C-alpha positions in Angstrom: -30.6 45.8 -27.8 -30.2 49.4 -26.6 -33.0 48.9 -24.1 -31.4 45.7 -22.8 -28.0 47.4 -22.5 -29.5 50.2 -20.5 -31.3 47.9 -18.1 -28.1 45.8 -17.6 -26.2 49.0 -16.8 -28.8 50.1 -14.3 -28.8 46.7 -12.7 -25.0 46.8 -12.3 -25.2 50.3 -10.8 -27.8 49.3 -8.2 -25.9 46.1 -7.3 -22.7 48.0 -6.6 -24.5 50.2 -4.0 -26.4 47.6 -2.0 -25.3 47.7 1.6 -27.8 45.6 3.6 -26.6 42.2 4.8 -30.1 40.8 4.6 -30.0 41.5 0.9 -27.6 38.5 0.6 -30.4 36.2 1.8 -32.8 37.7 -0.8 -30.2 37.2 -3.5 -29.4 33.6 -2.3 -33.1 32.8 -2.5 -33.3 34.4 -6.0 -30.3 32.3 -7.1 -32.0 29.1 -5.9 -35.1 30.0 -7.9 -32.9 30.7 -10.9 -31.3 27.3 -10.7 -34.8 25.7 -10.5 -36.1 27.6 -13.5 -33.1 26.4 -15.6 -33.3 27.1 -19.3 -36.6 28.9 -18.8 -34.9 31.8 -17.0 -32.5 32.2 -19.9 -35.3 32.8 -22.3 -37.0 35.4 -20.0 -36.6 39.0 -21.2 -33.9 40.8 -19.1 -36.3 43.7 -18.5 -38.4 41.5 -16.3 -35.6 40.4 -14.0 -36.0 42.9 -11.1 -33.8 42.6 -8.0 -35.4 41.7 -4.7 -35.2 44.8 -2.5 -34.9 44.8 1.3 -37.7 46.8 2.9 -35.8 47.1 6.3 -34.2 49.9 8.3 -30.9 49.5 10.0 -32.5 50.6 13.2 -33.9 47.1 13.5 -31.0 45.5 15.3 -30.7 42.8 17.9 -31.5 43.7 21.5 -28.9 44.7 24.1 -26.2 42.2 25.0 -26.9 42.5 28.7 -25.5 44.6 31.6 -21.9 45.6 31.5 -19.8 43.3 33.7 -17.8 44.8 36.5 -14.1 45.0 35.8 -12.0 45.5 38.9 -8.4 46.5 38.2 -5.7 46.4 40.9 -2.5 48.4 40.7 -0.5 45.5 42.2 2.0 45.6 45.0 2.5 48.8 47.0 6.3 49.6 46.8 5.9 52.6 49.1 5.6 50.3 52.1 8.8 49.0 53.8 9.3 45.5 55.1 8.4 44.9 58.7 11.5 44.6 60.8 9.7 42.5 63.4 9.7 39.5 63.9 12.1 38.8 61.0 14.7 41.5 61.6 17.1 40.4 58.9 14.5 40.4 56.1 15.0 44.2 55.6 18.6 43.6 54.5 17.4 41.5 51.4 16.1 43.1 48.2 12.5 43.5 47.5 11.2 40.8 45.2 9.8 42.4 42.0 8.1 39.7 39.8 9.0 39.6 36.1 6.5 41.0 33.7 3.9 38.6 32.2 4.2 38.8 28.4 1.7 36.1 27.6 -1.9 36.7 26.6 -4.7 36.3 29.1 -6.2 32.8 29.3 -9.6 34.4 28.5 -8.4 35.3 25.0 -7.9 31.6 24.1 -11.2 30.7 25.5 -13.0 33.1 23.1 -11.4 31.5 20.0 -13.6 28.8 18.5 -13.1 27.2 15.1 -10.5 29.8 14.1 -12.8 32.7 15.0 -12.5 35.1 17.9 -16.0 35.8 19.0 -15.5 39.1 20.7 -18.0 41.3 22.4 -17.2 44.9 23.3 -17.2 44.1 27.0 -14.7 41.3 26.4 -12.5 43.6 24.3 -12.3 46.1 27.1 -11.6 43.5 29.7 -8.8 42.1 27.6 -7.4 45.6 27.0 -7.2 46.2 30.7 -5.2 43.0 31.2 -3.2 42.7 28.1 -2.7 46.2 26.7 1.1 46.9 26.9 0.6 50.7 27.0 -1.3 50.2 30.3 1.3 47.8 31.6 4.1 50.2 30.9 2.3 53.1 32.6 1.7 50.8 35.6 5.4 50.6 36.2 5.6 54.4 36.5 3.2 54.2 39.5 5.5 51.7 41.1 8.6 53.8 40.4 6.9 56.7 42.1 6.1 54.5 45.1 9.7 53.5 45.5 10.7 57.1 45.6 8.1 57.8 48.2 9.6 55.1 50.4 13.0 56.8 49.9 11.6 60.2 50.9 9.9 58.7 54.0 13.3 57.4 55.1 14.8 61.0 54.9 16.4 60.6 51.5 16.0 62.8 48.4 13.9 61.3 45.6 15.7 60.8 42.3 15.4 63.4 39.6 12.4 62.8 37.3 10.3 61.1 39.9 8.8 64.2 41.3 7.1 66.8 39.1 8.0 69.7 41.5 11.3 71.5 41.1 13.3 71.0 44.3 14.9 74.2 45.4 17.1 75.1 48.3 19.3 72.9 50.4 17.9 69.6 51.5 18.0 68.8 55.2 20.3 65.9 56.0 18.0 64.1 58.5 17.5 60.4 58.4 14.1 59.2 59.8 15.3 55.6 60.0 16.9 54.9 63.3 20.4 53.6 63.0 22.4 51.5 65.5 26.2 51.3 65.1 28.7 49.0 66.8 32.5 49.0 66.5 35.1 46.8 68.1 38.8 47.4 67.6 42.2 46.4 68.9 45.2 48.7 68.6 48.8 47.8 69.4 51.5 50.4 69.0 55.2 51.0 69.8 56.0 54.7 69.6 59.5 56.2 69.8 59.7 59.1 72.3 61.7 62.2 72.1 60.7 63.8 75.3 62.9 64.4 78.4 60.0 64.2 80.8 59.1 60.8 79.4 62.5 59.2 78.6 64.9 61.1 80.7 68.3 62.6 79.6 71.5 60.8 78.6 69.9 57.7 77.2 71.7 56.5 74.1 68.9 54.3 72.8 65.7 55.8 71.6 63.0 55.0 74.2 59.8 53.3 73.1 56.4 53.4 74.6 54.3 50.3 74.1 50.5 50.5 74.2 47.7 48.0 73.8 44.1 49.2 73.5 40.7 47.5 73.1 37.7 49.6 72.1 34.0 48.6 72.1 31.8 51.5 70.9 28.1 51.7 70.3 25.9 54.4 68.8 22.3 55.3 68.0 21.0 58.2 65.9 17.6 59.2 64.7 16.1 62.3 63.0 12.5 63.6 63.5 10.1 65.5 61.3 10.7 68.6 63.3 14.3 68.7 62.1 15.5 67.5 65.5 18.5 65.2 65.4 19.2 62.9 68.4 22.4 61.0 68.9 23.5 58.6 71.7 27.0 57.1 71.9 28.6 54.7 74.4 32.4 54.3 74.1 34.3 51.7 76.1 38.1 51.5 76.2 40.5 49.1 78.0 44.2 50.0 77.5 47.6 49.1 78.8 50.8 51.3 78.4 54.3 51.5 79.9 54.1 55.3 79.8 54.6 56.3 83.4 52.6 59.5 82.8 49.4 57.5 83.2 47.8 57.2 86.6 46.3 53.7 85.8 47.7 51.0 83.7 45.8 49.0 82.6 42.7 51.1 82.8 39.1 51.0 81.7 37.1 54.1 80.6 33.4 54.3 79.7 31.8 57.4 78.3 28.1 57.9 77.6 27.2 60.9 75.4 23.8 62.2 74.4 23.3 65.1 72.1 20.4 66.9 70.4 20.3 69.7 67.8 17.4 71.8 66.6 17.2 74.5 63.9 15.3 77.5 65.0 15.0 79.7 61.8 16.0 78.3 58.4 15.0 74.7 58.2 12.8 75.0 61.3 9.7 73.1 61.9 8.0 70.2 60.0 7.5 71.4 56.4 11.2 72.0 55.3 12.1 68.6 56.7 9.1 66.6 55.3 8.8 68.5 52.0 10.1 65.5 50.0 7.6 63.2 51.7 4.6 65.4 51.0 5.7 66.2 47.5 6.5 62.6 46.6 3.1 61.5 47.9 1.6 64.0 45.6 3.8 62.8 42.8 2.7 59.2 43.5 -0.9 60.5 43.1 0.2 62.2 39.9 1.6 59.0 38.6 -1.7 57.3 39.4 -3.6 60.1 37.6 -1.3 59.6 34.6 -1.9 55.8 34.8 -5.7 56.4 34.8 -5.4 58.8 31.9 -3.5 56.0 30.0 -6.3 53.5 30.9 -9.0 55.9 29.7 -7.1 56.6 26.5 -6.4 52.9 25.7 -9.9 51.7 26.6 -11.4 54.5 24.5 -9.1 53.5 21.6 -10.1 49.9 21.9 -13.8 50.9 21.8 -13.3 53.0 18.7 -11.2 50.3 17.0 -14.0 47.7 17.9 -16.7 49.8 16.2 -14.6 50.5 13.2 -14.2 46.8 12.8 -17.9 46.4 13.0 -18.3 48.9 10.2 -15.5 47.3 8.1 -17.1 43.9 8.5 -20.4 45.2 7.3 -18.7 46.9 4.4 -17.1 43.6 3.4 -20.6 42.1 3.2 -21.7 45.0 1.0 -18.9 44.3 -1.4 -19.5 40.6 -1.4 -23.1 41.3 -2.4 -21.9 43.6 -5.1 -19.7 40.9 -6.5 -22.5 38.4 -6.3 -24.9 40.6 -8.2 -22.2 41.5 -10.7 -21.4 37.8 -11.2 -25.1 37.1 -11.7 -25.4 39.9 -14.3 -22.4 38.6 -16.1 -23.7 35.1 -16.2 -27.1 36.2 -17.4 -25.6 38.3 -20.1 -23.5 35.4 -21.3 -26.6 33.3 -21.6 -28.3 36.1 -23.5 -25.3 36.2 -25.8 -25.6 32.5 -26.4 -29.2 32.7 -27.5 -28.5 35.8 -29.6 -30.4 38.4 -27.7 -27.4 40.4 -26.5 -24.4 42.0 -28.1 -20.8 40.9 -27.1 -20.1 44.5 -26.0 -22.7 44.2 -23.3 -21.1 41.0 -22.0 -17.7 42.7 -21.9 -19.3 45.6 -20.0 -20.7 43.2 -17.4 -17.3 41.4 -17.2 -15.7 44.8 -16.5 -18.2 45.6 -13.8 -17.5 42.2 -12.2 -13.7 42.9 -12.2 -14.3 46.3 -10.6 -16.6 44.8 -7.9 -14.0 42.1 -7.1 -11.3 44.8 -6.8 -13.4 46.7 -4.4 -14.0 43.5 -2.4 -10.3 42.9 -2.1 -9.8 46.5 -0.9 -12.6 46.1 1.7 -11.2 42.8 2.9 -7.8 44.4 3.2 -9.2 47.2 5.4 -11.1 44.6 7.5 -7.9 42.6 8.1 -5.9 45.7 8.9 -8.6 46.7 11.4 -8.5 43.3 13.0 -4.8 43.6 13.4 -5.1 46.9 15.0 -7.8 45.7 17.5 -5.6 42.6 18.2 -2.8 45.0 19.2 -5.2 46.7 21.6 -6.2 43.5 23.4 -3.1 41.3 23.4 0.4 41.3 24.7 1.6 39.0 22.0 -0.5 39.1 18.8 1.9 36.5 17.2 0.8 33.8 19.7 0.3 30.4 18.0 -3.4 30.2 19.0 -4.0 33.5 17.2 -2.5 32.6 13.9 -4.9 33.4 11.1 -7.7 34.0 13.6 -10.7 36.0 12.5 -12.2 38.5 14.9 -16.0 38.5 14.8 -17.7 41.3 16.7 -20.8 40.2 18.5 -22.0 43.4 20.2 -25.0 44.8 18.3 -25.3 48.4 17.2 -27.3 50.5 19.7 -28.2 54.1 19.9 -26.8 55.9 22.9 -29.3 57.5 25.3 -30.0 61.2 25.0 -29.1 63.4 27.9 -30.2 66.9 29.0 -27.6 67.7 31.7 -26.8 71.5 31.9 -23.4 72.4 30.6 -22.3 73.9 34.0 -23.0 70.5 35.7 -21.1 68.7 33.0 -18.1 71.0 33.4 -18.1 70.7 37.2 -18.0 66.9 36.7 -15.3 67.0 34.0 -13.0 69.3 36.0 -13.3 67.0 38.9 -12.9 63.6 37.2 -10.5 64.2 34.3 -7.1 62.8 35.4 -5.2 65.8 34.0 -7.0 68.1 36.5 -6.1 65.9 39.4 -2.5 66.0 38.1 -2.6 69.8 37.9 -4.1 70.2 41.4 -1.4 68.1 42.9 1.3 70.0 41.0 -0.1 73.3 42.4 0.1 71.8 45.9 3.7 70.9 45.4 4.5 74.3 44.0 3.0 76.0 47.0 5.1 73.7 49.3 8.2 74.9 47.4 7.1 78.5 47.9 6.8 78.0 51.7 10.1 76.1 52.0 12.1 78.6 49.9 10.7 81.5 51.9 11.8 79.7 55.1 15.3 79.2 53.7 15.7 82.9 53.2 16.1 83.3 56.9 19.5 83.1 58.7 20.5 79.7 60.1 20.1 79.6 63.9 20.6 76.2 65.6 20.5 75.1 69.2 22.8 72.3 70.3 22.9 70.5 73.7 25.1 67.7 74.9 25.5 65.7 78.0 28.2 63.1 78.7 29.3 61.1 81.7 32.6 59.3 82.1 33.8 56.5 84.3 37.5 55.6 84.8 39.2 52.9 86.8 42.3 50.9 86.7 45.5 49.8 88.6 47.7 52.7 89.7 50.9 52.9 87.8 53.2 53.1 90.9 51.2 50.5 92.9 52.8 47.3 93.9 49.4 45.7 94.4 49.0 42.6 92.4 45.6 42.6 90.6 44.0 40.6 87.8 42.9 43.9 86.1 40.7 46.9 86.4 37.1 46.4 87.3 34.7 47.3 84.5 31.8 47.5 86.9 33.5 50.4 88.7 33.8 52.5 85.5 30.2 51.7 84.6 29.0 52.7 88.0 30.8 56.0 87.9 29.3 56.6 84.4 25.8 55.8 85.5 26.0 57.9 88.7 27.5 60.8 86.7 30.5 61.1 88.9 32.2 63.0 86.1 29.5 64.8 84.0 29.9 67.2 81.2 27.3 69.6 79.9 27.5 71.5 76.7 25.1 74.0 75.2 25.7 76.0 72.1 23.9 78.4 69.7 25.2 78.8 66.2 24.2 81.6 63.9 24.9 81.8 60.2 24.2 85.1 58.5 24.8 85.0 54.7 25.7 88.3 53.1 23.4 89.3 50.2 21.8 85.8 50.3 21.4 85.7 46.5 21.1 81.9 46.1 18.1 81.8 48.5 16.6 84.8 46.8 16.9 83.0 43.5 15.3 79.8 44.8 12.4 81.8 46.4 11.7 83.7 43.2 11.9 80.6 41.1 9.4 78.8 43.4 6.9 81.7 43.1 7.4 81.8 39.3 6.8 78.1 39.0 3.6 78.4 41.1 2.3 81.3 39.0 3.1 79.4 35.8 1.3 76.3 37.1 -1.8 78.4 37.9 -1.8 79.5 34.2 -1.4 75.8 33.1 -4.2 74.8 35.4 -6.5 77.4 33.8 -5.3 76.4 30.3 -6.1 72.8 31.0 -9.6 73.8 32.4 -10.2 75.6 29.1 -9.0 72.7 27.1 -11.3 70.3 28.9 -14.2 72.8 28.4 -13.5 72.9 24.6 -13.3 69.1 24.5 -16.6 68.6 26.3 -18.3 71.2 24.2 -16.9 69.7 21.0 -18.0 66.2 22.1 -21.5 67.6 22.9 -21.8 69.2 19.5 -20.6 66.0 17.8 -23.2 64.0 19.8 -26.0 66.4 18.9 -25.0 66.5 15.2 -24.5 62.7 14.9 -27.8 62.1 16.7 -29.6 64.5 14.3 -27.8 62.8 11.4 -29.0 59.4 12.5 -32.5 60.7 12.9 -32.4 62.3 9.4 -30.8 59.2 7.9 -33.5 56.9 9.5 -36.2 59.1 8.1 -34.5 59.1 4.7 -34.3 55.3 4.8 -38.0 55.1 5.7 -39.0 57.5 2.8 -36.7 55.7 0.4 -38.3 52.4 1.4 -41.8 53.7 1.0 -40.9 55.3 -2.4 -39.5 52.0 -3.6 -42.7 50.2 -2.5 -44.8 52.7 -4.4 -42.6 52.4 -7.4 -42.9 48.6 -7.4 -46.7 48.9 -7.3 -46.6 51.3 -10.2 -44.4 48.9 -12.1 -46.8 46.1 -11.5 -49.6 48.2 -12.9 -47.5 49.1 -15.9 -47.0 52.7 -15.0 -43.3 52.4 -14.4 -40.2 50.7 -15.9 -37.4 48.6 -14.5 -35.0 51.6 -14.6 -37.1 53.6 -12.2 -37.4 50.6 -9.8 -33.7 50.0 -9.8 -33.1 53.7 -9.3 -35.3 53.6 -6.2 -33.6 50.5 -4.9 -30.2 52.2 -5.3 -31.5 55.2 -3.4 -32.7 52.9 -0.6 -29.4 51.0 -0.3 -27.5 54.3 -0.3 -29.7 55.7 2.5 -29.1 52.5 4.5 -25.4 52.9 4.0 -25.5 56.5 5.2 -27.6 55.4 8.2 -25.1 52.7 9.1 -22.1 55.1 9.0 -24.0 57.7 11.1 -24.9 55.1 13.8 -21.3 54.1 14.1 -20.3 57.8 14.2 -22.8 58.4 17.0 -21.5 55.5 19.1 -17.9 56.7 18.6 -19.0 60.3 19.5 -20.4 58.9 22.8 -17.0 57.1 23.5 -15.2 60.4 22.9 -17.7 62.3 25.1 -17.1 59.9 28.0 -13.4 60.3 27.5 -13.6 64.1 27.6 -15.8 63.9 30.7 -13.6 61.4 32.5 -16.5 58.9 32.5 -14.8 56.1 30.5 -14.0 53.9 33.6 -17.5 54.4 35.1 -19.3 53.9 31.8 -17.5 50.5 31.4 -17.8 49.6 35.1 -14.1 49.7 35.7 -12.9 50.2 39.3 -9.3 50.9 40.1 -8.0 50.5 43.6 -6.3 53.5 45.3 -2.6 53.7 44.4 -1.5 54.4 48.0 -4.3 53.0 50.1 -3.6 55.3 53.0 -4.5 58.6 54.4 -2.5 61.5 52.9 -0.3 63.7 55.0 -1.6 67.3 55.2 0.6 70.3 54.3 1.8 71.9 57.6 2.4 75.6 57.7 5.7 77.3 58.7 5.5 80.0 61.4 6.0 83.3 59.8 5.0 82.3 56.3 1.6 82.9 54.6 -0.9 80.1 55.0 -1.6 79.3 51.4 -3.7 76.3 52.4 -6.5 78.6 53.6 -7.2 79.6 50.0 -6.7 76.1 48.7 -9.0 73.5 50.3 -7.8 69.9 50.6 -8.0 67.9 47.4 -11.0 65.6 47.1 -10.5 61.9 47.3 -9.6 60.1 44.2 -12.9 59.6 42.3 -11.6 56.4 40.7 -10.6 54.7 44.0 -13.1 52.1 45.2 -11.6 52.0 48.6 -8.3 51.5 50.4 -7.9 48.0 49.1 -4.9 47.2 46.9 
């Protein structure tokens, strides 16, 4: 009885550690044989009931699932582009149509659900994450917000706070780059009391009144230019009638055409101070795109890791199911042995306790699997509570594969990472914005010197006040002819100089801009170092996990060979069931370690791609350029250092597949 109890305990221990899914088939076959043998199996000594052992390594997995499908991803409308004013001129006065968000799952998700199971490959999971992941959708709106502020800057406005990463210092030039046409028509009628002897005479008892009627039709045009030049053109037309005998003509018509132009010469001079917001906001739009790409990389990487964790949890559930099946068989066999009197009740109670423990472990494994399915469902859906997803089971279909080894030198890897990681693109654009602020604030330290020029021509005609000639009214054509021929021209030129005393505000802005620039240089180097550490850590993890897989594979092979040898010894009578079961336990434990190491290696490859900025390329994801146009260069200001000479132009976005939207 002691020998039988010891063998039963060994069998239970071995069953609880079996991890191979194929072992289920072996147990199923053994169960069928047991049912056929019937009562004969009950009378067989328990020491002869040896478990069928799987002589198979986890490396024997199905072949590749095929090439990775291309996943183009568009950023949607370009809100940095204004509406065309021609041919539909009035369309620009209506709001831009922004479509409501789509909060329903992609149709592809429903197509993958069959018989209550979501047959999901890794490629499908990534494609669904790109379309349905809400984190990606939220970040996409940030790129559109930045584009709207670029449109505002290109009109001459100041972007709203929080849309540009650069700190805006100094006074903003009030120049509108959108031409504006104004028109005004007015009618004035007035009766004015007069207290003037030259107008009303002396001795009048009643208060004299002057009556006047006036019609005005005025037009204007104004436009600002990137050089800071402001051009204005006005055309004022007046027709008036009055009983004031001090006027030469009544009624009379007067037309005046005035053209003026102003240009700053020192502070605010040239292109950069006026276009600073445009350049900075274009960079900020690129920064928003880089942040969006970082979000895509992070979410896709998380979806990949969650997918492989689900693969592991699913396999672990199978392990626990097999443990329950073996514990159940051991319990049933012990009950039969108890019925024929070859086993003590305590041994049956021990087998029943082992069965309860295995069932408890199975419930815990199933719980982890369900939780991981819920987590992955969050990654790939907009609405995980959709009716077609109720009680759906996610079944991963992508086989476990070993990532390819690489021998790229670390210096080449770092050059690639520093170029491709979105954070570095963000930092480079921030440095460019900071250098723009340094230039502009240096320019605003100068005194304000402006040149102003104005030309006007006036035409006047009407009926003489003392004339007895009867006329229908003054001729408008005469006044216009005088204005056009410049019979009465006016020329104005002016130079204005503003010389601030102490100039502390401009000094503060200049110092702040330089400090921000120096700080960003430190941040840039810090982020470079962080990426270096991340790449190095990922490389170490890859090397260690690859070595662990190699060692685990060899351990599985040796454990398998040891078990085969032990079985041969047992058949020759040179071993006992305890030793065979011990070797089977070692094999299943080795296979479990190998499975975990292979999943760890795949996840290490995912993290390495993320640290290198390769996630999109590795999954064949192409993202269209956020702006789709040539970027404006950074002009230099005369008299300020040319910082662009030490900072070459930024490379083109590595994720952009072209200028398409």
